[in-house]
C-alpha positions in Angstrom: 28.4 13.7 5.8 30.2 12.7 9.6 28.9 10.9 12.0 27.8 13.5 13.5 24.6 14.2 10.6 24.2 10.0 10.4 23.1 10.0 13.7 20.8 13.4 13.6 18.9 11.5 10.2 19.0 8.3 12.5 17.4 9.2 15.5 14.9 12.0 13.1 14.3 8.9 11.8 14.2 7.0 14.8 11.3 9.8 16.2 9.7 9.3 13.3 9.5 6.4 13.8 7.3 6.6 16.6 5.0 9.1 16.4 3.2 7.1 12.4 3.5 4.4 14.8 0.8 6.1 17.4 -1.4 8.1 15.0 -1.7 4.4 13.2 -1.8 3.0 17.2 -3.8 5.9 18.3 -6.7 5.6 14.7 -7.0 1.5 14.4 -7.7 1.2 18.0 -10.2 2.6 21.4 -8.7 4.0 23.7 -9.0 0.4 25.8 -7.3 -1.3 22.8 -10.1 -2.4 20.7 -10.3 -2.2 17.2 -12.9 0.5 15.6 -13.2 -1.1 12.0 -15.8 -4.1 11.9 -15.4 -8.0 12.2 -16.5 -7.6 8.5 -13.4 -5.6 7.1 -11.3 -6.8 10.5 -11.7 -10.4 8.6 -11.0 -9.7 5.1 -7.4 -8.4 5.3 -6.0 -12.2 4.5 -3.7 -14.2 1.7 -7.2 -14.6 0.2 -8.0 -11.0 -0.9 -4.5 -10.8 -1.4 -4.0 -12.4 -4.0 -7.5 -11.8 -5.4 -5.5 -7.7 -5.7 -2.8 -8.9 -7.4 -5.3 -11.3 -10.1 -6.8 -8.4 -10.5 -3.9 -6.2 -11.0 -2.5 -8.7 -14.1 -5.6 -9.1 -15.1 -6.2 -5.2 -15.6 -2.4 -4.8 -16.7 -2.8 -7.4 -19.6 -6.2 -6.2 -21.1 -4.1 -2.3 -20.9 -1.8 -4.0 -22.9 -4.4 -5.8 -26.0 -6.2 -2.5 -25.8 -2.5 -0.5 -25.9 -2.0 -2.9 -29.5 -4.8 -3.2 -31.0 -4.7 1.2 -31.2 -0.8 0.6 -33.0 -3.0 -2.2 -35.0 -4.9 0.2 -35.9 -2.8 3.0 -36.8 -0.4 1.5 -39.7 -3.9 0.3 -40.3 -5.6 3.9 -41.4 
C-alpha cells in the first residue's frame, strides 16, 4: 500500500472518529451542554464500580471453571 492509500485510511479514520465523538456528545448531552443521565447514574461511574465489576467477573469465571472441572470428574466416574 502506497502513501496515497495510507493517507486515505488516515482521513477516513479521522472522519469516523469525529463522527463518533459528535454522535456521542449529542446523545449524552442536551443542546445546552447538560448531561442527559440522571444524577444517580452519573455518580456510579467510578473506580469502585469498575473494581466491583472486575471482582464479579472473576467470581463468575472461577465458578465456571469449578463447574467445568466437576463435569469432567462426573464423566470419568461413570
